[in-house]
C-alpha positions in Angstrom: 6.5 -61.5 -72.5 8.3 -58.4 -73.8 6.2 -55.5 -75.0 7.1 -53.8 -78.1 7.2 -50.0 -78.2 3.9 -48.6 -79.1 2.0 -51.8 -78.4 -1.0 -51.4 -76.0 -0.7 -53.1 -72.6 -2.9 -56.1 -72.2 -5.7 -55.9 -69.7 -4.5 -59.1 -68.0 -1.1 -57.5 -67.4 -2.6 -54.3 -66.1 -4.7 -56.2 -63.5 -1.7 -58.1 -62.2 0.2 -54.9 -61.4 -0.6 -53.2 -58.1 -1.7 -49.6 -58.3 1.3 -48.4 -56.3 3.7 -49.6 -58.9 2.3 -47.2 -61.5 3.3 -44.0 -59.7 5.9 -42.0 -61.5 8.6 -39.8 -59.9 7.8 -36.1 -59.7 10.1 -35.1 -62.5 8.1 -37.3 -65.0 10.8 -39.9 -65.2 10.2 -43.6 -65.8 8.5 -45.7 -63.1 11.2 -48.0 -61.5 8.7 -50.9 -61.1 7.9 -51.1 -64.8 11.3 -50.7 -66.3 12.7 -53.9 -68.0 16.3 -54.6 -67.8 16.7 -53.5 -71.4 15.3 -50.1 -70.6 13.3 -49.7 -73.8 9.8 -49.7 -72.3 11.1 -47.5 -69.4 12.1 -44.8 -71.9 8.7 -44.6 -73.6 6.0 -45.5 -71.1 6.6 -42.7 -68.6 7.6 -39.8 -70.9 5.4 -37.4 -69.0 3.3 -36.9 -65.9 0.1 -37.1 -68.0 0.7 -40.6 -69.3 1.4 -41.8 -65.7 -1.8 -40.2 -64.4 -3.8 -41.8 -67.2 -2.3 -45.2 -66.6 -3.0 -45.0 -62.9 -6.6 -44.1 -63.5 -7.1 -47.1 -65.8 -5.5 -49.5 -63.2 -7.1 -48.1 -60.0 -10.6 -49.6 -60.3 -9.9 -53.3 -60.2 -7.1 -52.8 -57.7 -9.4 -51.0 -55.2 -12.1 -53.7 -55.7 -9.7 -56.4 -54.5 -8.3 -54.3 -51.7 -11.3 -54.9 -49.5 -11.2 -58.7 -49.7 -7.6 -59.6 -50.3 -4.5 -58.5 -48.5 -1.2 -58.6 -50.3 1.4 -60.5 -48.4 4.3 -58.5 -47.3 7.5 -58.9 -49.3 9.3 -60.7 -46.5 6.5 -63.4 -46.4 6.6 -64.3 -50.2 8.8 -66.7 -52.0 11.6 -64.9 -53.8 11.2 -67.0 -57.0 7.5 -67.6 -57.5 6.1 -64.5 -55.6 3.5 -66.7 -53.8 2.9 -66.5 -50.0 5.0 -68.8 -48.0 3.2 -71.5 -46.0 2.3 -70.6 -42.4 2.1 -66.9 -43.1 -1.2 -65.2 -42.2 -1.7 -64.0 -45.8 -1.5 -67.6 -47.1 -4.7 -68.8 -45.3 -7.3 -70.2 -47.7 -10.0 -67.8 -46.6 -7.9 -64.7 -47.3 -6.4 -66.0 -50.6 -9.8 -66.8 -52.2 -11.5 -64.2 -54.2 -14.1 -62.1 -52.2 -17.6 -61.4 -53.3 -18.4 -57.9 -54.4 -19.3 -55.8 -51.3 -22.4 -53.7 -51.5 -20.8 -50.9 -49.4 -17.6 -50.8 -51.5 -18.8 -47.7 -53.3 -19.3 -45.7 -50.0 -16.5 -43.4 -48.8 -14.0 -45.1 -46.5 -13.5 -43.9 -42.9 -10.3 -43.9 -41.0 -12.3 -44.5 -37.8 -14.8 -47.4 -38.0 -17.3 -46.2 -35.5 -17.8 -42.9 -37.3 -19.4 -44.8 -40.2 -21.8 -46.6 -37.8 -25.2 -44.9 -37.3 -26.2 -44.1 -33.8 -28.9 -46.3 -32.3 -32.3 -44.8 -31.9 -32.7 -44.1 -28.1 -36.5 -43.8 -28.3 -36.6 -40.7 -26.1 -39.5 -38.3 -26.3 -39.1 -34.9 -27.9 -38.6 -33.0 -24.6 -35.9 -34.6 -22.5 -35.8 -32.2 -19.6 -39.2 -32.2 -18.1 -38.7 -28.9 -16.1 -40.7 -25.7 -16.0 -39.3 -22.8 -18.1 -36.8 -20.5 -16.4 -38.1 -17.3 -17.9 -41.5 -16.0 -18.9 -40.3 -14.0 -21.9 -37.6 -13.9 -24.5 -36.5 -10.4 -23.7 -32.9 -9.8 -22.7 -32.2 -9.4 -18.9 -30.9 -6.1 -17.6 -27.2 -6.0 -17.2 -25.4 -3.8 -14.7 -22.0 -2.7 -15.7 -19.5 -1.6 -13.1 -16.1 -0.4 -14.3 -13.1 -2.2 -12.8 -10.5 0.0 -11.2 -7.1 -1.0 -10.1 -6.4 -0.9 -6.3 -3.9 1.6 -5.2 -1.0 0.2 -3.2 -1.2 0.7 0.6 1.1 3.5 1.9 2.2 3.9 5.5 5.0 3.5 8.0 3.3 1.2 10.6 1.8 -2.1 9.6 -1.9 -2.9 10.3 -0.8 -5.6 12.6 0.7 -3.0 14.9 -2.0 -0.4 14.7 -5.0 -2.7 14.6 -6.5 -0.7 11.8 -7.5 -2.5 8.5 -5.7 -1.7 5.3 -8.9 -0.6 3.7 -9.6 2.0 6.4 -10.6 4.7 3.9 -12.8 2.5 1.7 -16.0 4.0 0.4 -15.2 7.6 1.5 -14.6 10.7 -0.7 -10.9 11.8 -0.7 -11.8 15.4 -0.6 -14.0 14.9 2.5 -11.2 12.9 4.2 -8.7 15.7 3.5 -10.9 18.3 5.0 -11.5 16.2 8.1 -7.8 15.5 8.6 -7.1 19.3 8.5 -10.0 20.3 10.7 -9.7 17.9 13.7 -8.4 19.7 16.8 -6.0 17.5 18.9 -3.9 20.1 20.8 -5.6 19.6 24.1 -6.0 15.8 24.2 -2.9 13.5 24.1 -5.2 10.6 23.4 -6.5 12.3 20.2 -3.0 13.2 19.2 -1.9 9.6 19.5 -4.9 8.5 17.5 -4.3 11.1 14.8 -0.7 9.9 14.3 -1.9 6.4 14.2 -4.3 7.2 11.4 -1.7 9.2 9.5 1.1 6.7 9.7 -0.8 3.4 9.5 -0.4 1.4 6.3 -3.7 2.0 4.5 -5.0 2.0 0.9 -6.5 5.3 -0.4 -9.8 5.4 -2.3 -9.6 4.5 -6.0 -10.3 8.1 -6.9 -8.4 10.8 -5.1 -5.5 8.8 -3.8 -3.1 11.8 -4.5 -5.4 14.1 -2.6 -5.5 11.9 0.5 -1.7 11.4 0.4 -1.0 15.1 0.3 -3.4 15.7 3.1 -1.6 13.2 5.2 1.8 14.8 4.5 0.4 18.3 5.2 -1.1 17.2 8.5 2.1 15.6 9.6 4.0 18.8 8.9 1.3 20.8 10.8 1.8 18.6 13.8 5.5 19.2 13.8 6.6 15.8 12.4 8.8 16.5 9.3 10.7 13.2 9.9 7.7 11.0 9.4 6.5 13.2 6.6 9.8 12.7 4.8 9.7 8.9 5.3 6.1 8.7 4.1 6.8 10.8 1.0 9.8 8.6 0.2 7.8 5.4 0.5 5.1 6.8 -1.8 7.6 8.0 -4.4 8.5 11.7 -4.1 9.3 12.2 -7.7 5.9 11.0 -9.1 4.3 14.5 -8.9 5.6 18.0 -8.3 3.3 18.3 -5.3 4.9 15.3 -3.6 8.4 16.5 -4.4 7.7 20.0 -3.0 6.5 18.5 0.3 9.4 16.1 0.4 11.9 18.9 -0.2 10.4 21.1 2.6 10.6 18.2 5.0 14.3 17.5 4.1 15.2 21.1 4.6 13.9 21.0 8.2 15.5 17.6 9.0 18.9 18.4 7.4 18.6 15.7 4.7 18.3 18.2 1.8 21.3 16.6 0.1 19.2 13.7 -1.1 16.4 15.9 -2.4 18.8 18.3 -4.1 20.6 15.4 -5.9 17.2 14.3 -7.2 16.3 17.8 -8.3 19.6 18.1 -10.2 18.7 15.0 -12.2 15.1 16.0 -12.7 14.9 19.8 -12.8 11.3 19.8 -14.0 10.2 18.9 -10.4 11.5 22.2 -9.0 8.8 24.2 -7.3 10.5 27.5 -8.3 13.9 28.9 -9.4 14.9 29.5 -5.8 15.0 25.8 -5.1 17.1 25.1 -8.2 19.6 27.8 -7.3 19.9 26.5 -3.7 20.3 22.9 -4.8 22.9 23.7 -7.5 25.0 25.6 -4.9 24.4 22.9 -2.3 25.9 20.3 -4.7 28.9 22.6 -5.5 27.8 23.6 -9.0 28.2 27.4 -8.4 28.4 28.3 -12.0 25.0 26.9 -12.7 23.6 28.5 -9.5 24.9 31.9 -10.6 23.6 31.5 -14.1 20.1 30.6 -12.8 20.2 33.5 -10.4 21.0 35.9 -13.2 18.2 34.4 -15.4 15.7 34.8 -12.5 16.7 38.4 -12.0 16.5 39.3 -15.7 13.2 37.6 -16.2 11.8 38.7 -12.8 10.9 35.2 -11.8 11.6 35.8 -8.1 10.8 38.6 -5.7 13.4 41.2 -4.7 13.6 39.8 -1.2 14.3 36.3 -2.6 16.9 37.6 -5.0 18.7 39.6 -2.3 18.7 36.5 0.0 20.0 34.3 -2.7 22.6 36.9 -3.7 24.0 36.8 -0.2 23.9 33.0 -0.2 26.0 32.9 -3.4 28.4 35.8 -2.6 29.0 35.7 1.2 32.3 37.5 1.0 30.8 40.5 -0.8 28.2 41.0 1.9 30.5 40.3 4.9 30.0 43.7 6.5 26.5 44.4 5.2 23.6 45.0 7.6 21.3 42.0 8.3 18.4 41.5 6.0 14.9 42.3 7.3 13.0 39.3 8.7 10.5 37.8 6.2 6.8 38.1 7.0 6.1 34.6 5.9 8.9 32.1 6.1 9.0 28.8 4.3 11.6 26.0 4.9 13.9 27.2 2.0 13.9 30.7 3.3 14.6 29.5 6.8 17.6 27.5 5.6 18.9 30.3 3.5 18.9 32.7 6.5 20.5 29.9 8.6 23.2 29.5 5.9 24.2 33.2 5.8 24.5 33.3 9.6 21.2 35.1 10.3 19.2 32.2 11.8 15.6 33.0 12.7 14.0 31.8 16.0 11.4 29.2 15.5 9.1 30.1 18.4 6.9 32.2 16.2 7.1 30.0 13.1 4.9 26.9 12.4 5.4 23.9 14.6 7.4 22.0 12.0 10.2 24.5 12.1 10.9 23.5 15.7 12.3 20.2 14.4 15.2 22.2 12.9 16.2 23.3 16.4 16.7 19.7 17.5 20.0 19.6 15.5 23.3 20.3 17.1 23.7 23.6 15.3 21.1 25.1 17.7 21.8 26.1 21.3 20.8 24.0 24.3 18.0 26.5 25.2 16.6 26.4 21.7 16.7 22.6 21.7 14.9 22.4 25.1 12.1 24.8 24.0 11.7 23.0 20.7 11.6 19.6 22.4 8.9 20.8 24.8 6.9 22.3 22.0 7.0 19.0 20.0 6.4 16.8 23.0 3.3 18.9 23.8 1.7 17.8 20.5 2.9 14.2 20.7 5.4 14.6 17.9 8.5 13.8 19.9 9.4 10.7 21.9 9.5 11.5 25.7 12.9 9.9 26.0 14.4 12.5 23.6 13.1 15.2 25.9 14.5 13.5 29.0 17.9 13.2 27.3 17.9 17.0 26.7 16.8 17.7 30.2 19.6 15.6 31.6 22.3 16.8 29.3 23.9 19.4 31.5 23.2 21.7 34.5 20.9 24.7 34.0 22.8 27.8 32.8 20.4 30.3 34.5 17.1 30.5 36.3 13.5 31.1 35.2 11.5 29.6 32.4 12.8 26.4 30.9 15.8 26.5 33.3 13.5 26.0 36.3 11.9 23.1 34.7 15.2 21.5 33.9 16.4 21.9 37.5 13.1 20.5 38.9 13.2 17.5 36.7 16.9 16.8 37.5 16.3 17.0 41.2 13.3 14.6 41.0 15.2 12.1 38.8 18.1 12.1 41.3 15.7 11.4 44.2 14.0 8.6 42.2 17.4 7.0 41.6 18.2 7.0 45.3 15.0 5.2 46.1 14.3 7.4 49.1 10.6 7.9 49.7 11.2 11.1 51.6 13.3 12.6 48.7 10.7 11.6 46.1 7.8 13.0 48.1 9.7 16.3 48.5 10.7 16.7 44.8 7.6 15.2 43.1 5.2 18.1 43.5 7.7 20.7 42.2 8.5 18.6 39.2 4.8 18.0 38.5 4.0 21.7 38.6 6.9 22.3 36.1 5.4 19.7 33.8 2.0 21.2 34.1 3.4 24.6 33.1 4.9 23.1 29.9 1.7 21.0 29.4 3.8 17.8 29.0 2.2 15.8 31.9 1.6 12.7 29.9 5.2 12.5 28.7 6.3 12.8 32.4 3.9 10.0 33.3 5.2 7.8 30.5 8.7 8.2 31.7 8.3 7.8 35.5 5.0 5.9 36.2 6.6 2.5 36.6 9.3 3.8 38.9 6.8 5.7 41.0 4.9 2.4 41.5 7.9 0.9 43.3 8.3 3.8 45.7 6.2 3.6 48.9 4.6 7.0 49.4 2.0 8.3 51.8 -0.5 11.2 52.0 -0.7 13.8 49.2 2.5 12.5 47.6 0.9 9.0 47.3 -2.3 10.4 45.8 -0.3 12.6 43.3 1.8 9.6 42.3 -1.4 7.5 41.7 -2.9 10.2 39.5 0.2 10.4 37.5 0.1 6.6 37.0 -3.5 6.9 35.7 -2.1 9.0 32.8 0.4 6.4 31.8 -0.2 3.3 29.6 -0.4 1.2 32.7 -3.5 3.0 34.0 -5.5 -0.2 34.4 -2.9 -1.7 36.8 -2.8 1.5 38.8 -6.6 1.6 39.0 -6.5 -1.4 41.4 -4.2 0.5 43.8 -6.2 3.6 44.7 -4.7 5.2 47.8 -8.0 6.5 49.2 -11.6 5.6 49.3 -13.0 8.9 48.0 -15.9 8.8 45.5 -13.8 10.7 42.9 -10.9 8.4 43.1 -13.2 5.4 42.9 -14.9 6.9 39.8 -11.5 7.4 38.1 -10.5 3.8 38.9 -13.8 2.5 37.4 -13.2 4.5 34.2 -9.7 3.0 34.0 -11.3 -0.4 34.3 -14.0 0.3 31.7 -16.9 -0.1 34.1 -17.7 3.3 35.5 -20.0 3.6 38.4 -22.8 6.1 37.6 -23.6 6.5 41.3 -20.2 8.0 41.9 -20.4 10.5 39.0 -20.5 14.0 40.6 -20.6 16.3 37.6 -22.5 16.4 34.3 -19.2 15.6 32.5 -18.7 12.5 34.7 -22.2 11.4 33.9 -21.7 11.8 30.2 -18.5 9.7 30.4 -20.2 7.0 32.4 -23.1 6.9 29.9 -20.7 6.1 27.1 -19.4 3.0 29.0 -22.8 1.8 30.0 -24.2 -1.4 28.6 -26.2 -0.9 25.4 -24.4 2.4 24.6 -24.2 2.8 20.8 -22.8 5.3 18.4 -25.1 8.0 16.9 -27.2 7.1 13.9 -25.0 9.1 11.4 -21.8 7.4 12.5 -23.6 4.0 12.6 -24.6 4.5 9.0 -20.9 5.1 8.0 -20.0 1.9 9.8 -22.7 0.0 8.0 -21.3 1.3 4.6 -17.8 0.2 5.6 -16.5 3.8 6.0 -14.5 3.1 9.1 -11.8 5.8 8.7 -14.3 8.6 8.1 -16.4 7.5 11.1 -13.3 7.7 13.4 -12.4 11.1 12.1 -16.0 12.4 12.7 -15.9 10.9 16.2 -12.7 12.8 16.9 -14.5 16.0 16.0 -17.4 15.1 18.3 -14.9 14.5 21.1 -13.4 18.0 20.7 -16.9 19.5 20.9 -17.7 17.3 23.9 -14.5 18.5 25.7 -15.6 22.0 25.2 -18.9 21.4 27.0 -21.3 19.6 24.6 -21.8 16.6 26.8 -24.0 14.7 24.3 -21.2 14.8 21.7 -18.8 13.6 24.4 -21.0 10.5 25.0 -21.4 9.8 21.3 -17.7 10.1 20.6 -16.6 7.8 23.4 -19.3 5.3 22.5 -18.1 5.3 18.9 -14.5 4.6 19.9 -15.6 1.6 21.9 -17.9 0.3 19.2 -15.0 0.1 16.7 -12.5 -1.5 19.1 -10.7 1.7 20.3 -11.3 0.9 23.9 -7.9 2.1 25.1 -8.4 5.4 23.3 -11.8 5.9 24.9 -10.5 5.2 28.4 -7.3 7.3 28.1 -9.3 10.2 26.6 -11.8 10.2 29.4 -9.1 10.0 32.1 -7.1 12.8 30.5 -10.2 14.9 30.3 -10.8 14.6 34.0 -7.2 14.6 35.3 -5.4 17.2 33.1 -7.9 20.0 33.7 -7.1 21.9 30.5 -10.7 22.6 29.5 
């Protein structure tokens, strides 16, 4: 029936209305379910949010009580006129339509997940489930050892570990300062095997210790320059990043000045002038790149502020103003020359000879701007230390006919005659020219380079007598020494002992001297490195152990036979069998000690 404005709503009417129909819109407007068509009740029942909330609270209790037992049929299953459920619908079943009895749990909070409201069954377990003994006897905290994590330095080198056979962590566990001192102190001038091993250590791709990586890198670069190898030093510096520190850049610049690639270094210095070792380098590079105004300005500043010595200023002045000093007397030779000073003298037409300069300066004579004689002498000097490929030396020897006699010209002539005889295949011609060529190589102390070049060809020439024995000894100095050891020309004890060394099984009974016995003892079964080197190996300090063994070999070559045995045994223990055999053969065959 219609409800008059202001008249209270009957309880029976309130119970018939579902709770959801009493919600009012957010703006406090009338509830759409309660509005009669006339609109009178709609205007006054929901005049505010408070009236709607109050009405909802009054209606909620009976509605919630019926919600547990009766389910309202969906609108699509009810009759549109009577509002009763249609027959056959699930909601129209007699069980669901009958009033439900009050539920004792209806006052408990409802759960969206049924099993959360179900109490867990009592398992009936004892109080202690894990019947195990205690893991500790006290409640005190255990001691914790803290080790700081350090990032691994990237490996640096020009030859992969797969080629050298050395591990990438060669220097692990050693102090960088100690390694630097060892690299500088090891003598290798008299042993080609030690020279080869040193270059292998310097150029192998290895990772420096976590602390002192820069120290070890600079030591490697300095040792390469000391051995007369500016090209590998330049390549190693470029791989490591020459602009990361001033010390790296200075060594890179010095190497490029000797190899002729200073254009690259000067371009880098022009972009990053803070890397310059001094004002002289900045002046030279500015002029080298064609920026003469900057070069002159820097020279004037260096002169005004006395940043360079008078000798350097005079040399740079002639470099910047060659026309002004065209008829001037030559400058006095410097007492101590560095690569930049050497190049400046070369640029002004007063090139200095490299014979009295450090070995690295000889690489500058290999360029075409030097004369043939200077190139030959520089090539012999670098080959003697193992810094030059023997094929390069052979190319220079064969370039042209000797221009004179004596000295290097006699060596060139002897080698050219022997090479011609070898190409003819005549045993008589080879036997005649081989002794002279060998004496020339002994004079220059480049016997191993000669053996590397001609050992295989000598093996194919049938020789007899002294020539055959000399050819066999030369072959023992080549990388194919083990093959030659099975072709000894005579049955002498000395030759048999050399052959046994080449095969790695020396016969102690044929050892004639104390040095021979010391060498044989190193190859005997059960021979082990000395205790101090074995301790380094146990700690994983392989690189340091090899360096110290090289020092022992130098002492052993000078006459300390115990050190000689220890060094060779150490090389064999770490897998440097080829180094041990070649070092022993060279020590007996070259006769330099």
